[in-house]
DRENDO-1510 file (C-alpha; in Angstrom, 1 decimal, always signed):
<recs>
REC; n; res; u; v; w
REC; 1; MET; +29.7; -16.6; +12.9 .
REC; 2; ARG; +27.6; -19.5; +11.6 .
REC; 3; ILE; +24.0; -18.4; +10.8 .
REC; 4; LEU; +21.3; -21.0; +11.0 .
REC; 5; LEU; +18.5; -20.6; +8.4 .
REC; 6; LEU; +15.3; -22.3; +9.3 .
REC; 7; GLY; +12.8; -22.3; +6.5 .
REC; 8; SER; +11.8; -23.8; +3.1 .
REC; 9; ILE; +13.7; -25.2; +0.2 .
REC; 10; ALA; +11.4; -25.1; -2.8 .
REC; 11; TYR; +11.1; -25.3; -6.6 .
REC; 12; ASP; +9.2; -22.5; -8.4 .
REC; 13; ASN; +7.6; -23.6; -11.6 .
REC; 14; ILE; +6.8; -20.4; -13.5 .
REC; 15; MET; +4.5; -20.3; -16.6 .
REC; 16; VAL; +3.4; -17.5; -18.8 .
REC; 17; PHE; -0.1; -17.6; -20.4 .
REC; 18; GLU; +0.0; -15.5; -23.6 .
REC; 19; GLY; -3.5; -14.2; -23.1 .
REC; 20; ARG; -5.7; -12.7; -20.4 .
REC; 21; PHE; -7.4; -14.7; -17.7 .
REC; 22; ARG; -10.4; -12.3; -17.9 .
REC; 23; ASP; -11.1; -13.4; -21.4 .
REC; 24; HIS; -11.5; -17.0; -20.3 .
REC; 25; ILE; -13.3; -16.7; -17.0 .
REC; 26; LEU; -17.0; -15.9; -17.2 .
REC; 27; PRO; -18.2; -14.0; -14.1 .
REC; 28; ASP; -21.6; -15.6; -14.1 .
REC; 29; GLN; -20.1; -19.1; -14.3 .
REC; 30; ILE; -17.5; -18.7; -11.5 .
REC; 31; HIS; -19.4; -21.3; -9.4 .
REC; 32; MET; -18.6; -24.0; -11.9 .
REC; 33; LEU; -15.1; -22.9; -13.1 .
REC; 34; ASN; -13.4; -25.3; -15.5 .
REC; 35; VAL; -10.6; -23.6; -17.5 .
REC; 36; ALA; -7.3; -24.6; -19.1 .
REC; 37; PHE; -4.5; -22.3; -20.1 .
REC; 38; LEU; -1.9; -23.1; -22.8 .
REC; 39; VAL; +1.5; -22.0; -21.4 .
REC; 40; PRO; +4.2; -22.2; -24.1 .
REC; 41; ALA; +6.8; -20.7; -21.7 .
REC; 42; LEU; +7.9; -22.6; -18.6 .
REC; 43; ARG; +10.9; -22.3; -16.4 .
REC; 44; ARG; +11.8; -23.9; -13.1 .
REC; 45; GLU; +13.7; -21.9; -10.5 .
REC; 46; PHE; +15.4; -22.8; -7.3 .
REC; 47; GLY; +13.6; -21.1; -4.5 .
REC; 48; GLY; +12.5; -21.3; -0.9 .
REC; 49; CYS; +13.2; -18.8; +1.8 .
REC; 50; ALA; +16.0; -20.6; +3.6 .
REC; 51; ALA; +17.8; -21.4; +0.3 .
REC; 52; ASN; +17.3; -17.9; -1.1 .
REC; 53; ILE; +18.7; -16.3; +2.1 .
REC; 54; ALA; +21.7; -18.7; +2.1 .
REC; 55; TYR; +22.4; -17.8; -1.6 .
REC; 56; ASN; +22.6; -14.1; -0.7 .
REC; 57; LEU; +24.7; -14.7; +2.5 .
REC; 58; ASN; +27.1; -16.7; +0.4 .
REC; 59; LEU; +27.6; -13.7; -1.9 .
REC; 60; LEU; +28.4; -11.6; +1.1 .
REC; 61; GLY; +30.9; -14.1; +2.4 .
REC; 62; GLY; +28.8; -15.2; +5.4 .
REC; 63; ASP; +28.6; -18.7; +6.8 .
REC; 64; PRO; +25.0; -19.9; +6.2 .
REC; 65; VAL; +23.7; -23.2; +7.6 .
REC; 66; ILE; +20.4; -24.4; +6.1 .
REC; 67; MET; +18.0; -26.5; +8.2 .
REC; 68; ALA; +15.1; -27.7; +6.0 .
REC; 69; THR; +13.2; -30.7; +4.8 .
REC; 70; VAL; +13.0; -31.8; +1.1 .
REC; 71; GLY; +11.4; -34.7; -0.8 .
REC; 72; GLN; +12.5; -37.5; -3.0 .
REC; 73; ASP; +12.9; -35.1; -6.0 .
REC; 74; ALA; +15.6; -33.0; -4.4 .
REC; 75; GLU; +18.6; -34.4; -6.3 .
REC; 76; SER; +18.9; -31.3; -8.6 .
REC; 77; TYR; +18.8; -29.0; -5.5 .
REC; 78; TYR; +21.6; -31.0; -3.9 .
REC; 79; ARG; +23.7; -30.5; -6.9 .
REC; 80; ARG; +22.8; -26.8; -6.8 .
REC; 81; LEU; +23.9; -26.4; -3.2 .
REC; 82; ASP; +27.0; -28.4; -3.7 .
REC; 83; ALA; +28.0; -26.2; -6.6 .
REC; 84; LEU; +27.5; -23.1; -4.5 .
REC; 85; GLY; +29.6; -24.5; -1.7 .
REC; 86; ILE; +26.6; -24.3; +0.7 .
REC; 87; ALA; +26.5; -27.2; +3.2 .
REC; 88; ARG; +23.4; -29.4; +3.3 .
REC; 89; THR; +24.3; -31.3; +6.5 .
REC; 90; HIS; +21.0; -30.3; +8.1 .
REC; 91; VAL; +18.8; -30.7; +5.0 .
REC; 92; LEU; +16.6; -33.7; +5.8 .
REC; 93; GLU; +15.1; -35.8; +3.0 .
REC; 94; VAL; +11.6; -37.1; +3.9 .
REC; 95; ALA; +10.6; -40.4; +2.3 .
REC; 96; ASP; +7.6; -40.6; +0.0 .
REC; 97; THR; +7.2; -36.8; -0.2 .
REC; 98; TYR; +8.0; -34.1; -2.8 .
REC; 99; THR; +10.0; -31.0; -2.2 .
REC; 100; ALA; +7.8; -27.9; -1.6 .
REC; 101; GLN; +6.9; -26.2; -4.9 .
REC; 102; ALA; +4.9; -23.4; -6.3 .
REC; 103; PHE; +3.1; -23.5; -9.7 .
REC; 104; ILE; +2.7; -19.9; -10.9 .
REC; 105; THR; +0.8; -18.9; -14.0 .
REC; 106; THR; +1.0; -15.3; -15.1 .
REC; 107; ASP; -1.1; -13.7; -17.8 .
REC; 108; LEU; -0.3; -10.6; -20.0 .
REC; 109; ASP; -1.8; -8.3; -17.4 .
REC; 110; ASP; +0.5; -9.7; -14.8 .
REC; 111; ASN; -2.3; -11.4; -13.0 .
REC; 112; GLN; -1.2; -14.6; -11.3 .
REC; 113; ILE; -2.8; -17.9; -10.4 .
REC; 114; THR; -0.7; -19.9; -7.9 .
REC; 115; ALA; -0.9; -23.3; -6.5 .
REC; 116; PHE; +1.5; -24.3; -3.7 .
REC; 117; HIS; +2.3; -27.8; -2.6 .
REC; 118; PRO; +4.1; -27.8; +0.8 .
REC; 119; GLY; +5.2; -31.4; +0.6 .
REC; 120; ALA; +8.2; -32.2; +2.8 .
REC; 121; MET; +8.0; -28.7; +4.3 .
REC; 122; GLY; +5.1; -30.0; +6.4 .
REC; 123; HIS; +7.6; -32.3; +8.2 .
REC; 124; SER; +10.0; -29.5; +9.3 .
REC; 125; HIS; +9.4; -30.4; +12.9 .
REC; 126; LEU; +11.6; -33.5; +12.3 .
REC; 127; ASN; +14.6; -31.2; +12.4 .
REC; 128; HIS; +15.9; -30.1; +15.8 .
REC; 129; ILE; +18.1; -27.2; +16.7 .
REC; 130; ALA; +20.4; -29.4; +18.9 .
REC; 131; SER; +21.8; -31.1; +15.9 .
REC; 132; ALA; +23.4; -27.8; +14.6 .
REC; 133; ALA; +26.6; -26.9; +16.5 .
REC; 134; ASP; +28.4; -23.6; +16.9 .
REC; 135; VAL; +25.5; -21.4; +15.7 .
REC; 136; GLY; +25.5; -17.8; +16.9 .
REC; 137; LEU; +22.5; -16.4; +15.1 .
REC; 138; ALA; +19.3; -17.8; +13.3 .
REC; 139; ILE; +16.2; -16.9; +11.4 .
REC; 140; VAL; +12.8; -18.6; +11.6 .
REC; 141; SER; +11.3; -18.0; +8.2 .
REC; 142; PRO; +8.2; -19.5; +6.5 .
REC; 143; ASP; +8.1; -23.3; +7.0 .
REC; 144; GLY; +5.8; -26.0; +8.3 .
REC; 145; ARG; +3.6; -24.6; +11.2 .
REC; 146; GLU; +4.7; -27.1; +13.8 .
REC; 147; GLY; +8.3; -26.7; +12.8 .
REC; 148; MET; +8.2; -22.9; +13.2 .
REC; 149; LEU; +6.7; -23.2; +16.7 .
REC; 150; GLN; +9.1; -25.8; +17.7 .
REC; 151; HIS; +12.2; -24.2; +16.3 .
REC; 152; ALA; +11.5; -20.8; +18.0 .
REC; 153; ARG; +11.2; -22.6; +21.4 .
REC; 154; GLU; +14.4; -24.6; +20.8 .
REC; 155; LEU; +16.4; -21.5; +19.8 .
REC; 156; HIS; +15.2; -19.6; +22.9 .
REC; 157; GLU; +16.1; -22.5; +25.1 .
REC; 158; LYS; +19.6; -22.6; +23.7 .
REC; 159; LYS; +19.9; -18.8; +24.0 .
REC; 160; ILE; +20.5; -18.4; +20.3 .
REC; 161; PRO; +19.2; -15.0; +19.1 .
REC; 162; PHE; +16.9; -15.2; +16.1 .
REC; 163; ILE; +14.9; -13.2; +13.6 .
REC; 164; PHE; +11.2; -14.1; +13.5 .
REC; 165; ASP; +10.2; -13.7; +9.9 .
REC; 166; PRO; +6.6; -15.1; +9.5 .
REC; 167; GLY; +6.2; -14.1; +5.9 .
REC; 168; GLN; +3.4; -15.8; +4.0 .
REC; 169; GLY; +3.1; -18.2; +7.0 .
REC; 170; LEU; +1.7; -15.6; +9.3 .
REC; 171; PRO; -2.0; -16.5; +8.7 .
REC; 172; MET; -1.3; -20.0; +10.2 .
REC; 173; PHE; -0.9; -18.6; +13.7 .
REC; 174; SER; -3.3; -17.1; +16.3 .
REC; 175; GLY; -2.7; -13.8; +18.0 .
REC; 176; ALA; -1.5; -15.6; +21.1 .
REC; 177; GLU; +1.0; -17.7; +19.1 .
REC; 178; LEU; +2.4; -14.6; +17.3 .
REC; 179; LEU; +2.9; -12.8; +20.6 .
REC; 180; ASP; +4.8; -15.8; +21.8 .
REC; 181; PHE; +7.0; -15.8; +18.8 .
REC; 182; VAL; +7.8; -12.1; +19.4 .
REC; 183; ARG; +8.5; -12.9; +23.1 .
REC; 184; LEU; +11.0; -15.6; +22.1 .
REC; 185; ALA; +12.7; -13.7; +19.3 .
REC; 186; ARG; +15.4; -11.0; +19.5 .
REC; 187; TYR; +14.3; -9.4; +16.2 .
REC; 188; VAL; +11.1; -9.4; +14.0 .
REC; 189; ALA; +11.0; -8.7; +10.2 .
REC; 190; VAL; +7.8; -8.2; +8.2 .
REC; 191; ASN; +6.7; -6.4; +5.1 .
REC; 192; SER; +4.1; -3.7; +5.4 .
REC; 193; TYR; +1.1; -6.0; +4.7 .
REC; 194; GLU; +2.3; -8.6; +7.2 .
REC; 195; GLY; +2.9; -5.8; +9.7 .
REC; 196; LYS; -0.7; -4.7; +9.5 .
REC; 197; MET; -1.8; -8.3; +9.9 .
REC; 198; LEU; +0.5; -8.8; +12.8 .
REC; 199; GLU; -1.2; -5.8; +14.5 .
REC; 200; GLU; -4.7; -7.1; +13.8 .
REC; 201; ARG; -3.9; -10.6; +15.0 .
REC; 202; THR; -2.1; -9.5; +18.2 .
REC; 203; GLY; -4.1; -6.4; +19.0 .
REC; 204; LYS; -0.9; -4.5; +19.5 .
REC; 205; SER; +0.7; -1.8; +17.4 .
REC; 206; LEU; +4.1; -2.3; +15.8 .
REC; 207; ALA; +5.4; +0.4; +18.2 .
REC; 208; GLU; +4.2; -1.7; +21.1 .
REC; 209; LEU; +5.6; -4.9; +19.7 .
REC; 210; ALA; +8.9; -3.2; +19.0 .
REC; 211; LYS; +9.4; -2.6; +22.7 .
REC; 212; GLY; +9.7; -6.4; +23.3 .
REC; 213; VAL; +12.5; -6.9; +20.8 .
REC; 214; GLU; +15.9; -5.4; +20.0 .
REC; 215; ALA; +14.7; -4.4; +16.6 .
REC; 216; LEU; +11.5; -4.7; +14.5 .
REC; 217; ILE; +12.0; -4.2; +10.8 .
REC; 218; VAL; +9.3; -3.3; +8.3 .
REC; 219; THR; +9.9; -3.3; +4.5 .
REC; 220; HIS; +7.8; -1.1; +2.2 .
REC; 221; GLY; +9.0; -2.3; -1.3 .
REC; 222; SER; +10.0; +0.7; -3.4 .
REC; 223; ASP; +9.4; +3.0; -0.5 .
REC; 224; GLY; +12.3; +1.6; +1.5 .
REC; 225; SER; +12.1; +0.2; +5.0 .
REC; 226; GLU; +12.1; +1.2; +8.6 .
REC; 227; ILE; +13.8; -0.2; +11.7 .
REC; 228; HIS; +12.2; +0.3; +15.1 .
REC; 229; THR; +15.0; +0.0; +17.8 .
REC; 230; GLU; +15.5; +1.5; +21.2 .
REC; 231; GLY; +12.5; +3.8; +20.9 .
REC; 232; GLN; +13.7; +5.2; +17.6 .
REC; 233; ARG; +12.4; +4.8; +14.0 .
REC; 234; LEU; +15.2; +4.6; +11.4 .
REC; 235; VAL; +14.1; +5.2; +7.8 .
REC; 236; ILE; +16.1; +3.3; +5.3 .
REC; 237; PRO; +15.8; +4.5; +1.7 .
REC; 238; CYS; +15.4; +2.1; -1.2 .
REC; 239; VAL; +18.5; +1.7; -3.4 .
REC; 240; SER; +17.8; +2.9; -6.9 .
REC; 241; VAL; +18.1; +0.3; -9.7 .
REC; 242; ASP; +18.6; +0.4; -13.4 .
REC; 243; SER; +15.8; -2.0; -14.1 .
REC; 244; ILE; +13.1; -3.9; -12.2 .
REC; 245; VAL; +12.8; -7.4; -13.6 .
REC; 246; ASP; +11.3; -9.6; -10.9 .
REC; 247; PRO; +10.7; -8.9; -7.2 .
REC; 248; THR; +10.6; -12.7; -6.3 .
REC; 249; GLY; +13.1; -13.3; -3.5 .
REC; 250; CYS; +13.8; -9.6; -2.8 .
REC; 251; GLY; +12.6; -10.0; +0.8 .
REC; 252; ASP; +15.0; -13.0; +1.3 .
REC; 253; ALA; +17.9; -11.0; -0.1 .
REC; 254; TYR; +17.0; -8.1; +2.3 .
REC; 255; ARG; +17.0; -10.5; +5.2 .
REC; 256; ALA; +20.4; -11.9; +4.3 .
REC; 257; GLY; +21.7; -8.3; +4.6 .
REC; 258; LEU; +20.1; -8.0; +8.1 .
REC; 259; LEU; +21.6; -11.3; +9.2 .
REC; 260; TYR; +25.0; -10.4; +8.0 .
REC; 261; GLY; +24.9; -6.9; +9.6 .
REC; 262; ILE; +23.8; -8.4; +13.0 .
REC; 263; ALA; +26.4; -11.1; +12.9 .
REC; 264; LYS; +29.2; -8.5; +12.1 .
REC; 265; GLY; +28.0; -6.2; +14.9 .
REC; 266; MET; +27.2; -3.4; +12.4 .
REC; 267; ASP; +25.0; -0.5; +13.6 .
REC; 268; TRP; +21.3; -0.6; +12.6 .
REC; 269; ARG; +21.4; +2.1; +10.0 .
REC; 270; SER; +24.4; +0.4; +8.2 .
REC; 271; THR; +22.7; -3.0; +8.5 .
REC; 272; GLY; +19.5; -1.6; +7.0 .
REC; 273; GLN; +21.4; +0.0; +4.1 .
REC; 274; LEU; +23.1; -3.3; +3.3 .
REC; 275; ALA; +19.8; -5.1; +3.4 .
REC; 276; SER; +18.4; -2.5; +1.0 .
REC; 277; LEU; +21.3; -2.9; -1.3 .
REC; 278; MET; +21.0; -6.7; -1.4 .
REC; 279; GLY; +17.3; -6.4; -2.3 .
REC; 280; ALA; +18.2; -4.0; -5.1 .
REC; 281; LEU; +20.8; -6.4; -6.4 .
REC; 282; LYS; +18.2; -9.2; -6.7 .
REC; 283; ILE; +15.4; -7.3; -8.3 .
REC; 284; GLY; +17.4; -7.0; -11.6 .
REC; 285; SER; +17.2; -10.7; -12.2 .
REC; 286; ARG; +14.5; -13.3; -12.6 .
REC; 287; GLY; +14.0; -15.9; -9.8 .
REC; 288; GLY; +15.4; -15.8; -6.3 .
REC; 289; GLN; +19.0; -17.0; -7.0 .
REC; 290; ASN; +20.1; -15.8; -10.4 .
REC; 291; HIS; +21.7; -12.5; -9.5 .
REC; 292; ARG; +25.4; -12.4; -9.2 .
REC; 293; ALA; +27.9; -10.1; -7.5 .
REC; 294; THR; +31.3; -10.6; -6.0 .
REC; 295; ARG; +32.1; -9.4; -2.5 .
REC; 296; ALA; +34.3; -6.6; -4.0 .
REC; 297; GLU; +31.4; -5.5; -6.2 .
REC; 298; ILE; +29.0; -5.4; -3.3 .
REC; 299; GLU; +31.5; -3.3; -1.3 .
REC; 300; ALA; +31.9; -0.9; -4.2 .
REC; 301; LEU; +28.1; -0.5; -4.6 .
REC; 302; TYR; +27.8; +0.1; -0.8 .
REC; 303; ARG; +30.4; +2.9; -1.1 .
REC; 304; LYS; +28.7; +4.4; -4.1 .
REC; 305; HIS; +25.2; +4.5; -2.6 .
REC; 306; PHE; +26.0; +5.3; +1.0 .
REC; 307; ASN; +29.5; +6.9; +0.9 .
REC; 308; ALA; +30.7; +4.5; +3.6 .
REC; 309; GLN; +32.8; +1.4; +3.9 .
REC; 310; LEU; +31.0; -2.0; +4.4 .
REC; 311; GLY; +31.8; -3.4; +7.8 .
</recs>
């Protein structure tokens, strides 16, 4: 089954300040802040929710189709996708824009200062679902505001089931708009913080919202995740890992597991377990797309952790 991934393609520029922000920011001068940090270490990672999910689905042997917008600086990302064998037929280049990118500076206390430039992502509404043929499942992940609203409506009109994954884009929407997303979607996926915000914005509990979809999934980081479906709450444990290197992209890896399980008709517990495993695989590497595992290795890990065969 072809899986349509609606969301961002982005560059993550990650810098390390070999000091502490608190030593350079004077509390009584915060109203006239003017600071500069020397950052000897800099790396650029390939990121963005849609691309990260596609990377993980590719590891599983799925059939991801990215629909996203990029800018005039996307040539290196094109080469990246081509090398991975991920089609970019529905990746639209928007003239006179830059690809979405984050500039993240971390100090020695793991505090972060981040600037995010949406760039071409703000033009995601230029893409239309009708251009993607033979799609059986989709996800609407963080993207341009108008694009997310439009794509949810178009998927519903074409009767293509999809996961609504608001992520960091959740604050862009009113309670009424979020309720409409839930009405149009077949599934909803949030982390625990987003879940609380969803409740506050809509005035409805997660249990109430779950009644309107086939499944509502909430991730809790190292505390695992839970899946609300058919009036039940399935608790999915976190897969133990040897080392925690970088959580960036773990949520996207988890969602790739969800999409794969849904597409293959796996039961919800097995689907959640696979999603948990994919998140654990990612956390041992820096960036959202640097972890590696063959399909055979993923199957072996699934047997090891869950004493079952991967469907």
